[in-house]
C-alpha positions, 0 to 999 in steps of 0.5 A: 543546470545539472548537479550530477546524475541520479540513479533510478530503478526502471521496469525496462520490460515486463519481468525485467528491471534495471538501475539507470542514470539520469541527469539531476537538475538544480532545484528551482524556487519552490522546489527541494532536492531530496536524498533518499533514505528508504523506500518500500516495494508494494507487493500489489500494484508494483508487482503487477506493473513489474509483470506487465499486467496493467490493462491498457484501459487503466494505463492513465488511471494507474500513473503514479506521481513522478512516474516516467515512461509508460506501461508496460515499459520502460517505466519508472514506478513506485510511490513510497519514499522517505528522504532528507532535504538537502537543498531548498529554503533554509527552513526545510534543510535536514527535514525528513519527508515522505514523498510518493516517488519511484525508487531513486537515490536523489530527486527534485520535487515541489515543496508541496509534494512532500510531507514531514515525517514525525520524529518518532516514526523511523524511516522504514516504518514511515514507508508504510504510509502509502499502504496505511492511506489505503487502509484508512480509505477502506475503513472509511468506505465500510464505516464499521463500528464498536462491537462489530464482527469484522473479517479481513481476508488476506493478511498482506500489508494492506489487510494487516493494516486494515485489521489493526485499525479495525481492532481499535474499535471498542469491543470489535471482534476482528478476524484476520483470515489467510491461507498462510498459518504463519500470519497468526503471530502477526495477527495477534500482535496487531490485536486481531484473531486469526483463522484459515478460510476453512475456520473463518467465523460467519455472520460478519458485519463488515468484510474486507477482501485483500487477498487478490484471489477469487477464492478469497472473494468467494470466502468473503461472500460465504462469511458475510451476514445479512445485508453486510457490505464487502469492501474489495481492496484488491486490484487484479490487473489483467486477471479475470475473477470468476465468482459463484453468485447464485447462493448467499450473495443474493439471498443475504442481499450483500453489497460488494463495493470497491475501495481505492486510495486514488481519491478520498471517499465522497462523504469526506472530500469536503473536509479531508484532503489527500494531504490531511489523510497522509498526515493521519497515516504517518501519525498512526505509524507512531505505534511501534506495533507496525514494525511486525510488518517489516519483513525484509530489507535490501540495498538499492543496488539489489533491486533488479534481482530482487523485484522478480522474486517479490513479484513472482514468489513473495512467500513470507514477505510483507513489507520489503524495504530498500535502503540507500547507503 
């Protein structure tokens, strides 16, 4: 039975989005009706989806939970939503939850598709949970330790979260590297040093690359110490990335390793489920320092006009959130 219409954001064609109405059905036993409070735009994967730059070979792997439609469009895509439970079992009503759901004002999902948000994590900060999961996976993949020299290239949301987590290792020397000098204040707030690529310190024990540029990845190779590991956290979509591998890459016996949030690293899968990892991400967001990553907010109705700006020229933007009034 329908209980009215929901409003959802769709990429109707590369570079063009619309808010569309769609019927909302009554929850079945074991399901919940969620009213959305806030969602966040991913400048990485959502921008690639919006521009139609998901390669056909990745159409299946890039599907997100509760996606509707197919790449390159029309497609309903997104995965960082905070909402409040309005219908379902009595013990769930009124609880704030996180869900990997596209931008939509109300939706119905199974009970096990949501996880409760800690009381002391505000709505907007909680939308960082999906990116925090990515950062946790990157840290697990690199396994840095106390006292390490750690470089993070690309001071976007994921890079900043990786830097913040790495800076918590005792005596670790963490440097956040970006071409945008305005990121220095953010780096300092998160407990990291800051440098432009030209100023970056060499001999890094662990390097995380999150700039999604060939120049950034080349910098990662240049500053790595002997037998260091470079964790590639960027996703390039249909872009080809040229690299000069004739120099330090071979002589320093470097390792270039991809990190992707779609699965928990193999060494932890027997102990860590994706749900346990998400609970950790939300718990880490209790720290108010992460407010520095929230750089803009817009009403849901503005999404069709906002997405072309975020996906095309996002200068100054870290995490832009959407409010549902």
